[in-house]
C-alpha positions as CSV (number, residue, x, y, z in Angstrom):
1,M,0.0,0.0,0.0
2,M,1.5,3.3,-1.1
3,L,1.1,6.4,1.1
4,T,0.6,9.8,-0.3
5,G,0.7,13.4,1.0
6,N,1.0,13.8,4.7
7,A,1.7,10.1,5.5
8,A,4.6,9.9,3.1
9,A,6.0,13.2,4.3
10,W,5.7,12.0,7.9
11,D,7.6,8.8,7.1
12,L,10.4,10.9,5.4
13,L,10.6,13.1,8.5
14,R,11.0,10.0,10.7
15,L,13.8,8.7,8.5
16,V,15.5,12.1,8.8
17,L,15.0,12.1,12.6
18,A,16.6,8.6,12.8
19,Y,19.6,9.9,10.8
20,V,19.9,13.0,13.0
21,L,19.8,11.0,16.2
22,A,22.5,8.5,14.9
23,F,24.9,11.2,13.6
24,P,26.4,12.2,17.0
25,I,27.1,8.6,17.9
26,G,28.7,7.9,14.5
27,W,30.7,11.1,14.9
28,D,32.0,10.0,18.3
29,R,33.0,6.6,17.0
30,E,34.7,8.2,14.0
31,R,36.6,10.6,16.2
32,E,37.8,7.7,18.3
33,D,38.9,5.9,15.1
34,R,36.7,2.9,15.6
35,S,35.8,0.3,13.1
36,A,32.3,1.7,12.5
37,G,31.5,5.4,12.5
38,L,30.1,8.3,10.6
39,R,28.6,6.3,7.8
40,T,27.6,3.1,9.6
41,F,25.6,4.5,12.4
42,P,23.2,6.7,10.4
43,I,22.7,3.9,7.8
44,V,21.8,1.4,10.6
45,A,19.4,3.9,12.2
46,V,17.7,4.9,9.0
47,A,17.4,1.2,7.8
48,A,16.0,0.1,11.1
49,C,13.5,3.0,11.0
50,A,12.5,2.2,7.4
51,F,12.2,-1.5,8.2
52,T,9.9,-0.7,11.1
53,I,7.8,1.8,9.1
54,L,7.4,-0.9,6.4
55,G,6.5,-3.6,8.9
56,T,3.9,-1.5,10.6
57,S,2.3,-0.3,7.4
58,I,1.3,-3.7,6.2
59,P,-2.4,-4.0,6.1
60,G,-3.6,-6.2,9.0
61,A,-0.4,-5.7,11.0
62,T,-0.8,-6.8,14.6
63,A,1.2,-6.7,17.8
64,D,2.5,-10.1,16.9
65,S,3.8,-8.9,13.5
66,Y,5.4,-5.9,15.2
67,S,7.2,-8.3,17.5
68,R,8.6,-10.2,14.5
69,V,9.8,-7.0,13.0
70,L,11.7,-6.3,16.2
71,Q,13.1,-9.8,16.4
72,G,14.4,-9.6,12.9
73,L,16.0,-6.2,13.6
74,I,17.7,-7.4,16.8
75,T,19.2,-10.4,15.0
76,G,20.3,-8.5,12.0
77,I,21.8,-5.6,13.9
78,G,23.5,-7.9,16.3
79,F,25.2,-9.5,13.3
80,I,26.5,-6.1,12.1
81,G,27.7,-5.3,15.6
82,G,29.4,-8.6,15.9
83,G,31.6,-7.5,12.9
84,A,32.8,-4.5,14.9
85,I,34.4,-6.7,17.6
86,L,38.0,-7.6,17.1
87,H,40.0,-10.3,18.9
88,A,43.7,-10.1,18.8
89,K,46.6,-11.1,21.1
90,G,44.4,-12.1,24.0
91,T,42.4,-8.8,24.0
92,V,38.9,-8.0,22.7
93,K,38.2,-4.5,21.2
94,G,35.1,-3.0,19.8
95,T,32.5,-4.1,22.2
96,A,31.4,-0.5,23.0
97,T,31.1,0.2,19.2
98,A,29.2,-3.1,18.8
99,A,26.8,-2.2,21.6
100,S,26.4,1.2,20.2
101,I,25.5,-0.2,16.8
102,W,22.9,-2.4,18.4
103,S,21.6,0.6,20.5
104,I,21.4,2.8,17.4
105,G,19.3,0.2,15.6
106,I,16.8,0.3,18.4
107,V,16.9,4.1,18.2
108,G,15.8,3.8,14.5
109,A,13.2,1.3,15.4
110,A,11.8,3.5,18.2
111,V,11.5,6.4,15.7
112,G,9.8,4.1,13.2
113,F,7.3,3.0,15.9
114,G,6.8,6.6,16.9
115,E,8.3,6.2,20.4
116,Y,10.4,9.4,20.1
117,H,11.1,9.7,23.9
118,I,12.8,6.3,23.8
119,A,14.8,7.2,20.8
120,V,16.1,10.4,22.3
121,A,16.8,8.8,25.7
122,L,18.8,6.0,24.1
123,T,20.8,8.5,22.0
124,V,21.6,10.7,25.0
125,I,22.5,7.7,27.2
126,N,24.7,6.2,24.5
127,L,26.5,9.4,23.8
128,L,27.0,10.3,27.4
129,T,28.3,6.8,28.2
130,L,30.8,7.0,25.3
131,R,31.9,10.5,26.0
132,V,31.8,10.7,29.8
133,L,33.1,7.2,30.6
134,A,35.8,7.1,28.0
135,P,38.4,9.1,30.1
136,L,37.6,6.8,33.1
137,K,38.0,3.7,30.9
138,R,41.4,5.0,29.6
139,Q,42.6,5.7,33.2
140,L,41.6,2.2,34.3
141,D,43.3,0.6,31.3
142,E,46.5,2.4,32.1
143,Q,46.7,1.1,35.7
144,P,49.0,-1.9,36.2
């Protein structure tokens, strides 16, 4: 079923919002020279948002079908996040980036479902965790 007029414009606005919310997280990961960054995060958020919009616009969609949309997203985004984790010389790196990818996928889904307060809260929590706790993490890593 194709949407016209206001519904289509509203869907486009939600895609833009997903992009805008993902951008600061992608920027942070890019600045930290992580495996995923400025391009990956907005793409994941917009795709999750679009997937959710499509899943909820199917005629006859139910809570059960919405649940299946979320299940597919969680699995797919987890796979992408898994690719950001690197294991070398007895250490594991990239878990914060992987968790952030997973979180930003949920941000996109929340926007797609119209749960903007959840999307904004997740974005703020993710960004604050990455920015505020990074110096503490570096300090702890430097201790013998």
